[in-house]
BANUSE-235714 format. One record per atom (N, C-alpha, C): y, z, x; residue number from 1. Coordinates in Angstrom, 3 decimals. Each point is the difference from the previous one (the first is absolute). Example, Ala and Ser with C-alpha at 12.3 -4.5 7.8 and 13.67 -1.06 7.14 Angstrom:
residues 2
        y        z        x num
   -5.690    7.800   13.190   1
    1.190    0.000   -0.890   1
    1.200    0.000    0.900   1
    1.050   -0.720   -0.350   2
    1.190    0.060    0.820   2
    1.090    0.730   -0.770   2
***
This chain:
residues 36
        y        z        x num
   -1.189    0.000    0.850   1
    1.189    0.000   -0.850   1
    1.239    0.000    0.886   1
    0.867   -0.975   -0.228   2
    1.238   -0.052    0.774   2
    1.030    0.949   -0.614   2
    0.829    0.581    0.845   3
    1.029    0.902   -0.531   3
    1.036   -0.768   -0.811   3
    0.755    0.734   -0.843   4
    1.009   -0.638   -0.834   4
    1.066   -0.681    0.831   4
    0.205    0.480    1.221   5
    1.031   -0.594    0.859   5
   -0.323   -1.454    0.325   5
   -1.263   -0.402   -0.214   6
   -0.375   -1.394    0.198   6
    0.541   -0.879   -1.128   6
    0.443    0.645   -1.082   7
    0.546   -0.726   -1.149   7
    1.398    0.535   -0.315   7
    1.005   -0.368    0.809   8
    1.339    0.562   -0.193   8
    0.586   -0.277   -1.379   8
   -0.271   -1.200   -0.531   9
    0.574   -0.313   -1.313   9
   -0.651    0.851   -1.088   9
   -1.288    0.327    0.180  10
   -0.677    0.846   -0.964  10
    0.557    1.425    0.071  10
    0.261    0.446    1.226  11
    0.571    1.329    0.196  11
    1.353    0.092   -0.696  11
    0.816   -1.049    0.153  12
    1.320   -0.024   -0.637  12
   -0.141    0.033   -1.514  12
   -0.942   -0.772   -0.516  13
   -0.218   -0.033   -1.446  13
   -0.415    1.362   -0.514  13
   -0.916    0.654    0.708  14
   -0.472    1.322   -0.410  14
    1.152    0.999    0.016  14
    0.816   -0.043    1.057  15
    1.146    0.908    0.076  15
    0.947   -0.228   -1.167  15
    0.230   -1.286   -0.331  16
    0.900   -0.321   -1.107  16
   -0.566    0.518   -1.315  16
   -1.316   -0.182   -0.203  17
   -0.626    0.455   -1.230  17
    0.065    1.522   -0.109  17
   -0.236    0.685    1.119  18
    0.066    1.456   -0.016  18
    1.412    0.476   -0.307  18
    0.997   -0.690    0.553  19
    1.394    0.358   -0.266  19
    0.315   -0.182   -1.482  19
   -0.436   -1.124   -0.573  20
    0.235   -0.252   -1.420  20
   -0.697    1.056   -0.847  20
   -1.217    0.340    0.387  21
   -0.777    0.975   -0.750  21
    0.689    1.359   -0.004  21
    0.490    0.417    1.170  22
    0.670    1.298    0.077  22
    1.294   -0.003   -0.805  22
    0.682   -1.151   -0.039  23
    1.215   -0.112   -0.818  23
   -0.350    0.157   -1.480  23
   -1.069   -0.675   -0.433  24
   -0.431    0.072   -1.399  24
   -0.366    1.431   -0.359  24
   -0.722    0.670    0.894  25
   -0.417    1.377   -0.251  25
    1.221    0.911   -0.102  25
    0.941   -0.164    0.947  26
    1.221    0.817   -0.017  26
    0.767   -0.208   -1.296  26
    0.152   -1.272   -0.393  27
    0.729   -0.317   -1.230  27
   -0.708    0.623   -1.203  27
   -1.309   -0.126   -0.038  28
   -0.773    0.553   -1.106  28
    0.129    1.514   -0.082  28
   -0.022    0.664    1.148  29
    0.127    1.459    0.031  29
    1.375    0.412   -0.502  29
    1.034   -0.723    0.461  30
    1.369    0.316   -0.425  30
    0.154   -0.201   -1.500  30
   -0.506   -1.122   -0.514  31
    0.124   -0.285   -1.430  31
   -0.771    1.024   -0.828  31
   -1.159    0.418    0.504  32
   -0.790    1.007   -0.706  32
    0.757    1.319   -0.049  32
    0.609    0.372    1.125  33
    0.754    1.258    0.061  33
    1.198   -0.037   -0.939  33
    0.662   -1.155   -0.079  34
    1.181   -0.129   -0.859  34
   -0.393    0.058   -1.476  34
   -1.101   -0.645   -0.348  35
   -0.383   -0.110   -1.409  35
   -0.536    1.318   -0.554  35
   -0.315    0.955    0.846  36
   -0.550    1.270   -0.484  36
    1.095    0.993   -0.330  36
***
């Protein structure tokens, strides 16, 4: 198995997806807190 560093574009995509995911989670938590 080659390390992820062998696929720089995949690494970038994963980082971007994780960033988007954390943004969605943060937004959801904030909206949940506000609506309660």
